Steps between C-alpha positions, in 0.01 A plus 500: 500500500655490848272217604606298203862561568467386868323184387777423252762554774312254725461232237841526332672278756268212399662477164850482643398210736545146366169326441446160651379242256176309590376203296126464439299227321135443412503168686633641833449775751821696582493657850675820593512571881607853602635637833202735536146553375459573128380839399485462122635248235542612136530247226647592157312234308140457631388280207710196576614554862250555770485533886261256659254641762607429850308231686491697824587833644714376792830665593695242305257515201557873472866429433450238235470536114385191299612510146342314208555477121253462216657416163349716227709382197794275438753761592589517865556862605688643805380798685571706819332518838540799737379463857455785748465407873334707773831575662601688189725248345490414130606168341580422128457164331549356155220238439598221262297210366614148588322177437601391852623777725829424681349651817142549613553691822700818513557660850594854403755659736499867597854521360353430157300821491602752226419805702298650785270766362400631844865530623381309811807435722323207655478336163865522409671189397658283765863585580745261646603577864746373751258520794175336572262680264117496473398481132144630480457509118654173383300224311372405845217743574541464878871573481795284620808553706849400369786433737874441428518291814701751718433448865384799698766669709475475883379225727241260368149548634290218644342340185153481664499865583658591158225319314238716675693830464662456156398190299733589203802511737393170652468330153845647397663346809325169436623487133874485595486144657258383216755607241762275658281192498612206279280404206213279616263476196629330182360483143314835542671722246469666156774536248556717188828437330774534763272690742326299783253606774471250788277488810721408788264517786168630628487603858262676725504720810199677660263583217755510213637247244866522395583378143882443485610503137819461302569663164801336321684605191720221354571698188760763412260792443374709792127451564321836583167467688216704353220420740374220725120451511315250713142374475261214581390315186314188399739206479581447136858367547680829482278662233404851564130550451254793527350337806747638749504741795808717571647433850697780665810423710544686833875505454769385248825429683818541298313542178727412209550762234810356320642143503838479338610180306570186695360651827171485691284723718290391796192708587184473698143604419279545809117485479214520740413132563265332254407151387378361165299201385620232261358675195718803552875576521724784600696648207810716496560687168851631461597690184832598353563864412588535128496128455276192461629267774160530698411259767165374646531300821192309599459382863230252588249507783679225699824704534309825573277337762783327683771756588769448764463699822783743575 
């Protein structure tokens, strides 16, 4: 009796947490990518909905669920999916049939978890901070650093020595002048209603690439940022496919959280240097919290491979 009571107390929060809706169809594969390795997925309806066997057992493959649908009769049924990950987090989804899903790739953020059943402090959801904070359990498995752009107090160190002793501090100092650069790249943007994400410049210093971005809100309603995901994908003109590889930033400088109406926010995403061929593109997926003004910015190989030196 006591064991049953404990189990109910652990699971009860799941029913209070809003379920995210995922559309699935028999003609497509819907991809769910989790922040950590998957322990166990549980499907409510296993006759029509099914999970495809993974193609490999790589670190990325262990974080991915591939959903399919097999129509049994003329009535399309909804069901639920519960996913438990190895870090103790649980995620709740409502699966809905759609002839053409509105989205095929879903990057699940840690903040979307319903509960942590292990009470693991390292797996707590990300909290906003005013200092430079290392986020070890975000969507990016390697973790990222966010910075509000405050310069460190005291005399500036020699940049060459600083790069060796504290690379993050070096990058943070480099970002300030990058943020003041005028826009160099035109016609590289994505727009959803009154919300626009523009690539202003790509620069490099040492072994890092600096992507300078501008998020603009020309409407009256505040835009709240849910998450920003980045990846390398095959170049299908801004279409998100399942042939993509998540790419983790080293640091996000002045990461936007809220953009009020008729304002904009500059921010910089810094990555370890990379190059891509003409069949791939670099994608930035930015989603609105409690809204549908999502953005997908695609950057071609010519821009990525020809940055400006700082």
